[in-house]
C-alpha positions in Angstrom: 171.9 -9.2 62.0 172.3 -12.4 59.6 174.9 -13.5 57.2 173.4 -14.2 54.2 175.4 -16.2 51.6 174.0 -15.3 47.6 174.7 -17.8 44.9 173.9 -16.9 41.2 175.7 -17.1 37.6 178.4 -15.3 36.9 176.8 -12.8 34.5 175.4 -9.2 34.4 172.1 -10.2 34.3 172.3 -12.3 37.1 175.0 -10.5 39.4 173.3 -6.6 39.1 169.9 -7.7 40.5 171.2 -10.1 43.1 174.2 -7.7 44.3 171.5 -5.1 44.5 169.1 -7.3 46.5 172.2 -8.2 48.8 173.3 -4.3 48.9 169.7 -3.8 50.5 169.9 -6.1 52.8 173.5 -5.1 53.8 171.9 -1.6 54.3 169.2 -3.2 57.1 172.1 -4.3 59.0 172.6 -7.7 57.8 176.3 -9.3 56.7 175.9 -10.8 52.9 178.7 -12.7 51.2 178.2 -13.9 47.3 179.9 -17.2 46.8 181.0 -17.7 43.0 183.7 -17.4 40.4 186.6 -15.2 40.5 184.8 -13.3 37.5 181.9 -12.2 39.9 184.2 -10.3 42.2 184.5 -6.8 40.9 180.6 -6.4 40.7 180.0 -8.2 43.8 182.7 -5.5 45.7 181.6 -2.6 44.1 177.7 -3.3 45.4 179.7 -3.2 49.0 179.3 -7.0 49.4 182.1 -9.5 50.5 183.5 -12.4 48.0 184.5 -15.7 48.7 185.9 -17.3 45.7 185.0 -20.8 44.7 186.2 -22.9 42.0 189.4 -21.3 41.6 191.6 -23.6 39.9 189.1 -24.7 37.5 187.7 -21.3 36.5 190.6 -18.9 37.1 189.9 -15.1 36.1 188.9 -14.6 32.6 186.7 -18.3 32.6 183.7 -16.3 32.3 184.4 -14.5 29.1 185.5 -17.3 27.5 182.8 -19.6 27.7 180.2 -16.4 27.3 182.2 -15.7 24.2 181.4 -19.0 22.7 177.5 -18.5 23.8 177.4 -15.2 22.0 177.8 -16.9 18.9 175.0 -19.4 19.4 171.0 -18.6 19.2 167.7 -20.9 19.8 168.0 -24.8 21.0 171.9 -24.7 20.5 172.3 -21.9 22.9 170.0 -23.5 25.4 172.3 -26.9 25.3 175.4 -24.8 25.9 173.5 -23.0 28.4 172.5 -26.0 30.6 176.2 -27.5 30.4 177.3 -24.2 32.0 174.6 -25.0 34.5 175.9 -28.6 35.0 179.6 -27.6 35.4 178.8 -24.5 37.9 176.5 -27.0 39.9 179.2 -29.2 40.3 181.8 -27.2 41.6 178.7 -25.9 44.0 177.8 -29.0 45.7 181.8 -29.8 45.9 183.2 -26.5 47.4 180.1 -24.5 48.9 179.5 -26.7 52.0 183.1 -26.2 53.0 183.0 -22.3 52.4 179.6 -21.4 53.9 180.6 -23.4 57.4 184.0 -21.0 57.4 182.2 -17.8 56.5 179.3 -19.0 59.2 176.4 -18.2 56.7 173.3 -18.3 58.4 171.0 -18.5 55.2 170.7 -18.3 51.5 169.5 -16.5 48.5 169.4 -18.8 45.7 169.1 -17.8 41.9 166.4 -19.7 40.3 168.7 -21.1 37.5 171.5 -22.1 39.7 171.1 -25.9 40.4 172.8 -27.4 43.4 172.4 -24.0 46.0 168.9 -25.5 47.5 170.9 -29.1 47.8 173.7 -27.2 50.0 170.8 -25.3 52.2 169.5 -28.3 52.8 172.7 -30.2 53.2 173.8 -27.6 56.0 170.3 -27.2 57.3 170.0 -23.5 57.1 166.8 -21.7 55.0 167.1 -20.7 51.7 164.9 -18.2 49.2 164.6 -18.6 45.4 165.3 -15.4 43.9 163.7 -15.6 40.2 166.8 -12.8 38.3 165.4 -14.0 35.1 162.1 -14.9 33.7 160.6 -17.1 36.3 160.9 -20.6 34.8 158.3 -22.5 37.3 156.2 -25.0 35.1 152.4 -24.9 34.1 150.8 -26.1 31.2 148.5 -23.3 30.8 151.6 -20.9 30.3 154.2 -21.6 27.4 158.1 -22.5 28.6 160.4 -19.8 29.1 162.1 -20.7 25.9 159.6 -20.2 23.5 158.1 -17.2 22.2 154.5 -18.4 22.5 151.5 -16.2 23.4 149.6 -17.1 26.0 146.5 -19.2 24.9 144.3 -21.3 27.5 143.0 -23.7 24.7 143.2 -27.3 24.8 145.4 -27.7 21.8 148.2 -25.2 23.6 148.2 -26.6 26.7 148.7 -29.7 25.3 151.7 -27.9 22.9 153.3 -26.5 26.5 153.5 -29.8 28.3 155.0 -31.7 25.5 157.3 -28.7 25.2 158.0 -29.0 29.4 158.8 -32.7 28.9 161.5 -32.1 26.3 162.8 -29.6 28.7 163.0 -31.7 31.5 164.9 -34.5 29.4 167.5 -32.0 28.3 168.0 -30.9 32.1 167.9 -34.7 33.5 171.9 -35.1 33.4 171.9 -32.1 36.2 168.6 -33.6 38.5 170.4 -37.0 38.1 173.9 -35.3 39.4 172.6 -33.5 42.3 170.8 -36.3 43.5 173.6 -38.3 43.6 174.7 -35.7 45.9 171.3 -36.0 47.3 171.5 -39.2 48.3 175.2 -39.3 49.7 174.0 -36.5 52.1 171.2 -38.7 53.1 168.6 -36.3 51.6 165.1 -37.2 49.4 165.9 -37.2 46.0 164.3 -34.7 43.3 161.4 -36.4 41.3 159.8 -32.8 40.1 161.2 -29.5 38.9 159.4 -27.8 41.4 161.2 -29.2 44.6 164.1 -26.9 43.7 162.6 -24.2 44.7 162.3 -22.8 48.2 159.0 -23.7 50.4 159.7 -20.5 52.3 159.5 -17.6 49.8 160.3 -17.1 45.9 160.9 -14.2 44.5 160.6 -12.5 41.5 161.8 -9.3 39.8 158.6 -9.5 37.3 155.5 -7.6 38.4 152.3 -10.1 38.0 151.2 -7.8 35.5 154.0 -8.9 33.4 153.4 -12.7 33.4 150.9 -14.3 31.9 148.0 -15.6 33.4 149.1 -18.0 36.6 146.5 -20.6 38.4 148.9 -23.0 40.0 151.8 -20.8 41.9 153.0 -21.8 45.5 151.5 -19.2 48.1 154.8 -18.2 48.7 155.7 -16.9 45.5 156.1 -13.0 45.0 155.9 -10.6 42.2 158.0 -8.1 43.9 159.0 -5.7 41.1 163.0 -5.4 39.6 165.9 -5.0 41.6 168.1 -2.2 40.1 170.1 0.7 41.9 173.0 2.8 40.2 175.1 2.7 43.4 175.3 -1.0 43.7 177.2 -0.9 39.7 180.8 -0.6 38.5 180.6 3.0 37.2 180.6 3.4 33.5 182.1 6.6 31.5 179.7 7.7 28.4 180.1 10.8 26.4 176.8 12.5 27.2 177.9 15.9 25.4 177.5 13.6 22.2 173.9 13.7 22.5 172.1 15.9 20.0 168.9 16.2 21.8 166.8 14.0 19.1 164.6 11.2 20.6 166.9 8.6 21.6 166.7 5.0 20.7 168.8 3.1 23.0 169.9 -0.3 21.7 171.4 -3.1 23.6 171.9 -7.0 22.7 173.0 -7.4 26.8 176.2 -8.9 27.5 175.4 -12.9 26.5 173.8 -13.0 23.1 175.8 -10.1 21.9 178.7 -11.6 19.4 175.7 -11.3 16.4 177.1 -8.3 14.7 175.0 -8.4 12.2 172.0 -7.5 14.4 173.9 -3.8 15.3 174.1 -3.4 11.5 170.5 -4.0 11.2 169.7 -1.3 13.6 171.3 1.3 12.3 170.3 0.8 8.9 166.6 0.5 10.2 167.1 4.1 11.4 168.6 5.8 8.4 165.7 8.2 7.4 164.1 8.5 11.4 164.3 11.6 13.4 166.2 9.8 15.9 169.5 9.5 17.7 170.9 5.6 17.7 173.0 5.0 20.5 174.5 1.3 20.4 175.9 -0.6 23.5 178.1 -3.4 22.5 178.2 -4.9 25.9 181.6 -6.1 25.8 181.5 -8.2 22.4 183.8 -6.1 20.7 185.7 -2.9 20.4 183.6 0.0 19.2 186.3 0.9 16.8 185.2 -2.1 15.1 182.2 -1.0 14.0 182.6 2.7 13.1 180.8 3.8 10.0 177.5 1.9 10.1 174.7 3.6 8.4 173.4 6.8 10.0 176.3 7.2 12.1 175.0 6.3 15.5 176.8 6.7 18.6 178.5 3.2 19.6 180.0 2.4 22.8 181.5 -0.6 24.4 178.9 -0.5 27.7 176.5 2.4 28.7 175.1 3.4 31.9 171.8 1.9 31.0 169.8 3.3 33.8 170.7 6.7 33.2 170.6 6.3 29.2 166.7 5.0 29.3 165.8 8.5 31.7 166.1 10.0 28.2 165.2 7.0 25.9 161.7 7.1 23.6 162.4 3.6 22.5 164.7 0.9 23.6 166.0 -1.8 21.2 166.4 -5.1 22.8 167.7 -8.6 22.8 164.6 -8.7 25.5 167.0 -9.8 28.5 164.8 -9.3 31.6 166.7 -7.0 33.2 166.9 -4.4 30.2 163.3 -5.3 30.0 162.3 -4.0 33.2 164.7 -0.9 33.4 163.1 0.1 30.4 159.4 -0.4 31.5 160.6 1.2 34.8 161.3 3.9 32.9 158.1 3.9 30.8 159.8 3.0 27.4 158.7 1.0 24.8 160.6 -1.6 23.2 161.1 -3.2 20.2 162.4 -6.9 20.9 164.8 -9.4 19.0 165.2 -12.4 20.9 167.9 -14.9 21.0 168.2 -17.5 23.1 167.2 -19.1 26.4 164.6 -16.7 28.4 164.8 -13.8 25.7 162.1 -15.4 23.2 159.6 -15.7 26.3 160.3 -11.9 28.1 159.6 -11.3 24.3 156.1 -12.6 23.9 155.4 -11.0 27.3 156.5 -7.5 25.8 153.9 -8.0 22.8 151.3 -9.4 25.3 151.3 -6.5 27.2 151.5 -3.8 24.5 154.5 -2.3 25.5 156.1 -3.3 22.3 156.7 -5.6 19.7 159.4 -8.1 18.6 161.0 -9.7 15.8 162.3 -13.1 15.9 165.7 -13.5 14.8 164.9 -15.8 11.9 162.9 -13.0 10.5 165.1 -10.3 11.2 165.3 -8.0 8.4 166.1 -3.9 8.0 162.3 -3.7 6.3 160.7 -5.8 9.4 163.0 -3.9 11.9 162.2 -0.3 10.7 158.2 -1.4 10.5 158.2 -2.3 14.1 160.4 0.7 15.2 158.0 3.1 13.3 155.3 1.2 14.8 156.0 1.7 17.9 157.5 4.9 18.3 154.4 6.1 16.0 151.3 4.5 18.2 150.5 5.9 21.3 148.9 2.8 23.0 153.0 1.4 23.4 154.0 4.2 25.5 150.7 3.9 27.5 151.5 0.4 28.0 154.8 1.0 29.1 153.4 3.5 31.4 151.0 1.2 32.8 153.4 -1.3 33.8 155.8 1.5 35.1 153.1 2.4 37.7 152.5 -1.6 38.2 156.6 -1.7 38.7 156.3 1.4 41.4 153.8 -0.4 43.2 155.3 -4.0 43.3 157.5 -2.4 46.0 161.3 -3.4 44.3 164.0 -4.5 46.3 162.7 -2.9 49.5 159.8 -5.4 49.4 161.8 -8.6 48.7 163.9 -7.5 51.6 161.1 -7.4 53.7 160.1 -10.5 52.8 163.4 -12.2 53.7 163.4 -10.6 56.7 159.9 -11.9 57.7 161.3 -15.7 56.5 164.2 -15.2 58.6 162.6 -13.7 62.1 159.6 -16.4 61.9 160.9 -19.8 60.4 158.1 -20.2 58.4 156.9 -19.4 54.5 155.5 -16.1 53.8 152.5 -16.1 52.0 151.2 -13.5 49.4 149.3 -10.6 51.2 150.6 -10.8 54.3 
């Protein structure tokens, strides 16, 4: 038995897959503890895992909700910059408090979310192995692939590669303060400094929730990178009540803007207006952005709830309208459900670009969002068989990728051999 520690952001889109992966390891006889802010406790314990709070004085209960309330009102570059500032603050707490906590708990190996800065340095300092987990869209940089925060499609021509390279340079300038801060700790702990973004990722194994078929063509991934497919399981989530008796039997459109960029309430009104006159039932999950009562009286009288049991509803859905968060996207595809995406910020434009590139849906950029454009996209995806067929093709790819079981296999192989686990092995 190995005692695994988990590091990930205190947000639903990262906690859900990471705790699901942790639960799988626990079922295999391992001990699993998530180290994070107090706001992660409920989801961690709902998955049956142990929890160890760090940064309690700076981040009391409710801290995450306050931070995300501001993020939920932002979009584009402003949201990305704010997210980077949150990553910097999280890294400071992790580097300060985690080494002592992990030693006290007796942690023997770490699973580090790809966007959690500092986690790999803690592992290096303690001399324990770590594995990188891509809960969000993979952020490995490659000139032939557009940066994760853009909605650019894949294009191998020279000018697109040049554009991508310039955009990565801009991103690296934005994140330089984080790298510099982490390197200060590495110098203090007599560890070699980072000079390239790829150096922070595990050399033993990197795990992605994406199936390979939901990623642009890659040429330079490390051999230890594994497309395992998504990690989701209702048993690892907090139960959510839902009025299933109010479902009418009409074709169901499930709409969610996730739990981060969900404070742009005008988008929900646009969704409702776009579905008026269609023979569908629209269910809107607000993700905690506002009480459902505040959006009563929307056009077409959609069913509006604060939170929804997403995995169960997607089994009934014909279409998902989504912010293009990776978890909602992969959960839709796991059920063969095509999508219309309205990406807001961070990796959502990149996910939306892949939805369109794979033919599993369409996306409407936020700046171009209008009721006619959204209605046209909805009718197109519902009316043309190719979108459903491509969603089913990706559903099969996800099934074959192995999901949480395959990811846990790789993790256990790393621990048992102490060596990198390469694709195909």
